[in-house]
C-alpha positions as CSV (number, residue, x, y, z in Angstrom):
1,M,-60.6,-56.2,90.9
2,M,-59.3,-56.6,87.3
3,K,-58.3,-53.3,85.6
4,R,-59.3,-52.5,82.1
5,I,-57.3,-50.7,79.4
6,I,-58.4,-49.4,76.1
7,L,-55.9,-49.5,73.3
8,T,-56.4,-47.3,70.2
9,G,-54.5,-46.4,67.1
10,G,-54.7,-47.3,63.4
11,G,-54.4,-46.4,59.7
12,T,-51.1,-48.1,59.2
13,A,-49.4,-51.2,60.8
14,G,-47.1,-48.8,62.5
15,H,-50.0,-47.4,64.6
16,V,-51.0,-50.9,65.6
17,T,-48.0,-53.2,66.1
18,P,-46.6,-51.4,69.1
19,N,-50.0,-51.9,70.8
20,I,-49.8,-55.6,70.0
21,A,-46.3,-55.7,71.5
22,L,-47.8,-54.5,74.8
23,I,-50.6,-57.2,74.9
24,P,-48.7,-60.1,76.5
25,G,-47.4,-57.9,79.3
26,L,-50.8,-56.3,79.9
27,K,-52.4,-59.7,80.2
28,A,-49.6,-60.8,82.6
29,A,-50.3,-57.7,84.7
30,G,-54.0,-58.7,84.9
31,F,-55.5,-56.1,82.5
32,D,-58.7,-56.7,80.6
33,I,-57.9,-55.4,77.1
34,Q,-60.3,-53.8,74.6
35,Y,-59.5,-52.0,71.3
36,I,-61.1,-49.1,69.6
37,G,-60.3,-48.6,65.9
38,S,-61.9,-47.6,62.6
39,Y,-64.6,-49.7,61.0
40,N,-62.4,-51.2,58.3
41,G,-58.8,-50.1,58.9
42,I,-55.8,-52.4,58.9
43,E,-56.0,-52.5,62.7
44,K,-59.3,-54.4,62.6
45,D,-57.7,-57.6,61.2
46,L,-54.5,-57.3,63.1
47,I,-56.2,-57.0,66.5
48,R,-58.8,-59.7,65.9
49,K,-55.9,-62.1,65.3
50,E,-54.9,-61.3,68.9
51,N,-58.4,-62.3,70.1
52,I,-58.9,-58.9,71.6
53,P,-62.5,-57.4,71.7
54,Y,-62.6,-54.8,68.9
55,H,-64.9,-51.8,68.7
56,G,-65.2,-49.9,65.4
57,I,-66.0,-46.2,65.2
58,S,-66.4,-43.6,62.5
59,S,-63.1,-42.0,61.5
60,G,-62.1,-39.1,59.3
61,K,-58.7,-38.0,58.1
62,L,-56.9,-34.7,58.8
63,R,-55.4,-33.8,55.5
64,R,-52.9,-31.1,54.7
65,Y,-54.1,-30.9,51.1
66,F,-57.4,-30.1,49.3
67,D,-59.8,-33.0,49.0
68,L,-63.6,-33.0,48.8
69,Q,-63.6,-35.3,51.8
70,N,-62.2,-32.5,53.9
71,F,-65.8,-31.1,54.0
72,T,-67.3,-34.4,55.2
73,D,-64.6,-35.9,57.4
74,P,-65.2,-33.4,60.3
75,F,-68.7,-34.9,60.7
76,R,-67.2,-38.4,60.7
77,V,-64.8,-37.3,63.5
78,L,-67.7,-35.8,65.5
79,K,-69.6,-39.0,65.1
80,G,-66.5,-40.9,66.2
81,F,-66.3,-38.8,69.3
82,G,-69.9,-39.5,70.2
83,Q,-69.3,-43.2,69.7
84,S,-66.1,-43.2,71.7
85,E,-67.7,-41.4,74.6
86,K,-70.5,-44.0,74.6
87,L,-68.1,-46.9,74.5
88,L,-65.9,-45.5,77.3
89,K,-69.0,-45.0,79.5
90,E,-70.0,-48.6,78.9
91,L,-66.5,-50.1,79.2
92,R,-65.3,-47.9,82.1
93,P,-61.6,-48.3,81.5
94,N,-58.9,-47.4,84.1
95,I,-56.7,-46.0,81.3
96,V,-56.4,-45.4,77.6
97,F,-53.2,-46.0,75.6
98,S,-53.0,-44.4,72.2
99,K,-50.5,-45.2,69.5
100,G,-51.8,-42.4,67.2
101,G,-53.4,-42.2,63.8
102,F,-56.6,-40.3,63.1
103,V,-58.9,-42.8,64.7
104,S,-57.3,-42.2,68.0
105,V,-58.2,-38.5,68.3
106,P,-61.9,-38.8,69.2
107,V,-61.1,-41.7,71.6
108,V,-58.5,-39.6,73.5
109,Q,-60.7,-36.5,73.5
110,A,-63.6,-38.6,74.9
111,A,-61.3,-40.0,77.6
112,R,-60.3,-36.5,78.6
113,R,-64.0,-35.5,78.9
114,L,-64.6,-38.5,81.1
115,H,-61.5,-37.9,83.2
116,I,-59.8,-41.1,82.2
117,P,-56.0,-41.0,82.2
118,V,-54.4,-41.2,78.7
119,I,-50.9,-42.3,77.7
120,I,-49.8,-41.4,74.1
121,H,-46.9,-42.9,72.2
122,E,-45.3,-40.7,69.5
123,S,-43.0,-42.7,67.2
124,D,-41.6,-40.0,65.0
125,M,-39.0,-37.3,65.6
126,T,-41.7,-34.6,65.7
127,P,-45.3,-35.2,66.7
128,G,-47.8,-35.9,63.9
129,L,-51.0,-33.9,63.6
130,A,-53.2,-36.5,65.3
131,N,-50.9,-36.6,68.3
132,K,-50.6,-32.9,68.4
133,L,-54.4,-32.7,68.7
134,A,-54.4,-35.4,71.4
135,M,-51.5,-34.2,73.5
136,P,-53.4,-31.7,75.6
137,A,-55.6,-34.6,76.8
138,A,-52.6,-36.8,77.7
139,T,-51.2,-37.6,81.1
140,K,-47.9,-38.8,79.7
141,V,-46.4,-38.8,76.1
142,C,-43.9,-41.5,75.3
143,C,-41.3,-41.1,72.5
144,N,-38.6,-42.9,70.6
145,F,-35.9,-40.2,69.9
146,P,-34.1,-38.0,72.4
147,E,-34.6,-35.1,70.0
148,T,-38.4,-35.4,70.3
149,L,-38.4,-34.5,74.0
150,S,-38.1,-30.8,73.2
151,H,-41.3,-31.0,71.0
152,L,-43.4,-32.4,73.8
153,P,-45.2,-30.8,76.7
154,E,-42.9,-30.3,79.7
155,G,-43.7,-32.7,82.5
156,K,-45.5,-35.1,80.3
157,A,-42.6,-36.4,78.0
158,V,-41.0,-39.7,78.7
159,L,-38.2,-41.3,76.5
160,T,-39.2,-44.9,76.2
161,G,-38.3,-46.2,72.8
162,S,-40.8,-48.2,70.7
163,P,-42.4,-51.4,72.1
164,I,-41.2,-54.3,70.0
165,R,-43.2,-57.5,69.6
166,R,-41.5,-60.3,71.6
167,E,-42.1,-62.8,68.8
168,L,-39.9,-60.9,66.4
169,H,-37.0,-62.3,68.4
170,E,-38.3,-65.9,68.1
171,G,-37.9,-66.4,64.4
172,S,-35.9,-69.2,62.8
173,R,-33.5,-68.5,59.9
174,R,-33.9,-72.0,58.6
175,T,-37.7,-71.7,58.7
176,G,-37.5,-68.3,56.9
177,L,-35.3,-69.7,54.2
178,S,-37.5,-72.7,53.7
179,F,-40.7,-70.5,53.6
180,C,-39.1,-68.5,50.7
181,G,-37.7,-71.6,48.9
182,F,-34.1,-70.5,49.3
183,K,-31.2,-72.8,49.5
184,G,-29.3,-70.8,52.1
185,D,-26.2,-70.5,49.9
186,R,-26.3,-66.7,49.8
187,P,-26.8,-63.8,52.2
188,V,-30.4,-62.6,52.3
189,L,-31.6,-59.1,51.5
190,L,-35.0,-58.1,52.8
191,I,-36.9,-55.3,51.1
192,I,-39.8,-53.7,53.1
193,G,-42.0,-51.1,51.4
194,G,-44.2,-50.6,54.4
195,S,-47.7,-52.0,55.0
196,L,-49.1,-50.0,52.1
197,G,-46.2,-50.7,49.8
198,S,-43.9,-48.3,48.0
199,V,-44.0,-48.1,44.2
200,A,-40.7,-46.1,44.1
201,V,-38.8,-48.6,46.2
202,N,-40.3,-51.6,44.5
203,T,-39.5,-50.2,41.0
204,A,-35.9,-49.3,42.0
205,I,-35.2,-52.7,43.5
206,R,-36.7,-54.6,40.5
207,R,-34.5,-52.6,38.1
208,I,-31.3,-53.9,39.7
209,L,-32.7,-57.3,40.6
210,P,-30.4,-59.3,38.2
211,Q,-27.3,-57.7,39.9
212,L,-28.6,-58.3,43.4
213,L,-29.4,-61.9,42.7
214,E,-25.7,-62.5,41.8
215,K,-24.9,-61.8,45.4
216,F,-28.0,-62.2,47.5
217,S,-31.3,-64.0,47.8
218,V,-34.0,-61.3,47.9
219,I,-37.2,-61.3,50.0
220,H,-39.5,-58.5,48.7
221,L,-42.5,-57.3,50.8
222,C,-44.0,-55.1,48.2
223,G,-47.5,-54.1,49.5
224,K,-51.0,-54.9,48.5
225,G,-51.5,-55.0,44.7
226,N,-47.8,-54.6,44.0
227,L,-46.8,-58.1,43.0
228,D,-45.0,-58.5,39.7
229,T,-46.2,-61.7,38.1
230,S,-43.5,-61.6,35.5
231,L,-41.0,-62.3,38.3
232,E,-42.8,-65.3,39.8
233,G,-40.6,-68.4,40.0
234,M,-37.3,-66.5,39.6
235,E,-34.7,-68.4,41.6
236,G,-33.5,-66.6,44.7
237,Y,-36.4,-64.1,44.7
238,A,-39.5,-64.3,46.8
239,Q,-42.2,-61.6,46.7
240,Y,-45.2,-61.1,49.0
241,E,-47.8,-58.4,49.4
242,Y,-47.8,-58.6,53.2
243,I,-46.5,-61.0,55.8
244,S,-47.8,-61.5,59.3
245,D,-47.2,-64.8,61.1
246,E,-44.0,-65.7,59.2
247,L,-42.4,-62.2,59.7
248,P,-40.1,-63.2,62.6
249,H,-38.7,-66.0,60.4
250,L,-38.1,-63.6,57.5
251,F,-36.3,-61.2,59.9
252,A,-34.2,-64.1,61.2
253,A,-33.2,-65.0,57.7
254,A,-32.3,-61.5,56.7
255,D,-28.7,-60.2,56.7
256,L,-29.5,-56.7,55.4
257,V,-32.7,-54.7,55.1
258,V,-33.8,-52.0,52.7
259,S,-36.8,-50.1,54.1
260,R,-38.8,-47.0,54.3
261,A,-38.1,-45.0,57.5
262,G,-41.3,-45.3,59.4
263,A,-40.3,-45.0,63.1
264,N,-41.8,-48.3,64.3
265,A,-40.3,-50.3,61.4
266,I,-36.8,-48.9,61.9
267,C,-37.0,-49.4,65.7
268,E,-37.8,-53.0,65.1
269,L,-34.8,-53.3,62.8
270,L,-32.6,-51.6,65.5
271,D,-33.9,-54.0,68.1
272,L,-33.1,-56.9,65.9
273,R,-29.6,-55.5,65.0
274,K,-30.3,-55.5,61.2
275,P,-28.0,-53.3,59.1
276,M,-30.4,-51.1,57.1
277,L,-30.6,-48.9,54.1
278,L,-33.4,-46.4,54.6
279,I,-35.2,-44.6,51.7
280,P,-37.6,-42.2,53.5
281,L,-40.8,-41.0,52.0
282,T,-40.3,-37.6,50.3
283,A,-41.3,-34.4,51.9
284,A,-43.8,-33.9,49.0
285,A,-45.5,-37.2,49.9
286,S,-45.5,-36.8,53.6
287,R,-44.9,-34.3,56.4
288,G,-41.2,-35.2,56.3
289,D,-41.1,-37.3,59.5
290,Q,-39.4,-40.2,57.7
291,I,-36.6,-38.0,56.5
292,L,-35.9,-36.9,60.1
293,N,-36.1,-40.4,61.4
294,A,-33.6,-41.6,58.8
295,K,-31.2,-38.7,59.5
296,S,-31.3,-39.5,63.2
297,F,-30.5,-43.2,62.6
298,A,-27.7,-42.3,60.1
299,A,-26.2,-39.9,62.6
300,Q,-26.3,-42.6,65.3
301,G,-24.5,-45.0,63.0
302,F,-27.4,-47.4,62.6
303,A,-28.2,-47.0,58.9
304,E,-27.3,-45.7,55.4
305,V,-29.8,-43.3,53.9
306,L,-30.7,-42.5,50.3
307,A,-33.2,-39.8,49.1
308,E,-35.8,-41.1,46.8
309,E,-35.4,-38.1,44.5
310,T,-31.7,-38.9,43.9
311,L,-32.1,-42.7,43.6
312,T,-30.2,-44.2,40.6
313,D,-29.5,-47.9,39.9
314,E,-25.8,-47.4,40.4
315,L,-26.2,-45.5,43.7
316,L,-28.8,-48.0,45.1
317,Y,-26.6,-51.0,44.3
318,G,-23.4,-49.4,45.5
319,T,-25.0,-48.4,48.8
320,I,-26.4,-51.9,49.4
321,M,-22.9,-53.3,48.8
322,K,-21.4,-50.8,51.1
323,L,-23.8,-51.8,53.8
324,W,-23.0,-55.5,53.3
325,E,-19.2,-54.9,53.4
326,N,-19.5,-52.8,56.7
327,R,-22.3,-54.8,58.3
328,E,-20.4,-55.7,61.4
329,T,-19.7,-52.0,62.2
330,Y,-23.5,-51.2,62.0
331,I,-24.3,-54.2,64.2
332,H,-21.7,-53.2,66.8
333,T,-23.1,-49.7,66.9
334,M,-26.7,-50.9,67.3
335,E,-25.7,-53.1,70.2
336,H,-24.8,-50.0,72.1
337,S,-28.1,-48.2,71.5
338,H,-29.3,-46.1,74.4
339,V,-33.0,-47.1,74.1
340,S,-34.0,-50.6,75.1
341,N,-36.7,-52.4,77.2
342,A,-39.4,-50.2,75.9
343,V,-42.2,-52.7,76.6
344,D,-41.3,-52.9,80.3
345,T,-40.8,-49.1,80.6
346,I,-44.3,-48.4,79.1
347,L,-46.0,-51.2,81.1
348,N,-44.6,-49.7,84.3
349,L,-45.9,-46.3,83.2
350,I,-49.3,-47.7,82.5
351,L,-49.4,-49.4,86.0
352,E,-48.4,-46.1,87.7
353,T,-51.0,-44.0,85.8
354,A,-54.1,-46.2,85.7
355,L,-56.9,-45.2,88.0
């Protein structure tokens, strides 16, 4: 009899793409796959492209700051719990796999109530609020960093790394260069501001763009609504709000990457052996998880790190050039990373845990 798995997670691409990475292996293992996400989150479009049945539920947000929606969101979460319980009773899954994000909390809690085993994946160095709320309901909790194990419940924690989409390794440098209209006569610098974009990173890069274009061709993934029309048509510069299908080719074309320090994004760069400069979200704009992620990667020799608060044109350009000059050292260090084969590790865990 075919087993069924519910995948859940959303809010940002980082809460969805690891789930997508598991889909081919789950299909090969004979699972029927269903997805529960929010009504209109980024996960909806990403999952529908995978031809996976998608079920939308009501979702609130657990904020650490004052907002009028803090008074109404608990009711949305309660509604989402009721919807999740109804869906799980209808779908009767053998297991739930959660990548986190606020939409996952009612799904995981409903699974606990119905005695359905749950596996959670925590990407960051320390668990986020959504996963903290979900962990008591979990059978196992996967993580990316060795330092995270001490923050997880004893007996549940498993160091797996982050599942990376297989197709990211199947890109063509030539196709990536052609897509961007580049001649291939210069190394390529890829800028990733995250699925929601980063005004600070975008602005800093554009200030030193003339200098960068003397040495590099620049691919700039700047986020929705962050295109700069005054730069359109500039030779050696290609900007996009968001890239999906062509991303493997852009990764293949890239020699260096400047990125935020979201855990899934930097784990993909590690897996692809891309020397990286990380500019984490500030503690004021986040719970500080990206700062910890970046520090860990720097300590392991995988990346250079700059704090957004101290970012200057000279420092940014100088660090990019340092990264370029020492790129082989970073690549060599990444090749000896202790975390690999996360997809296979997690798939085996799912097979062992499913009812």
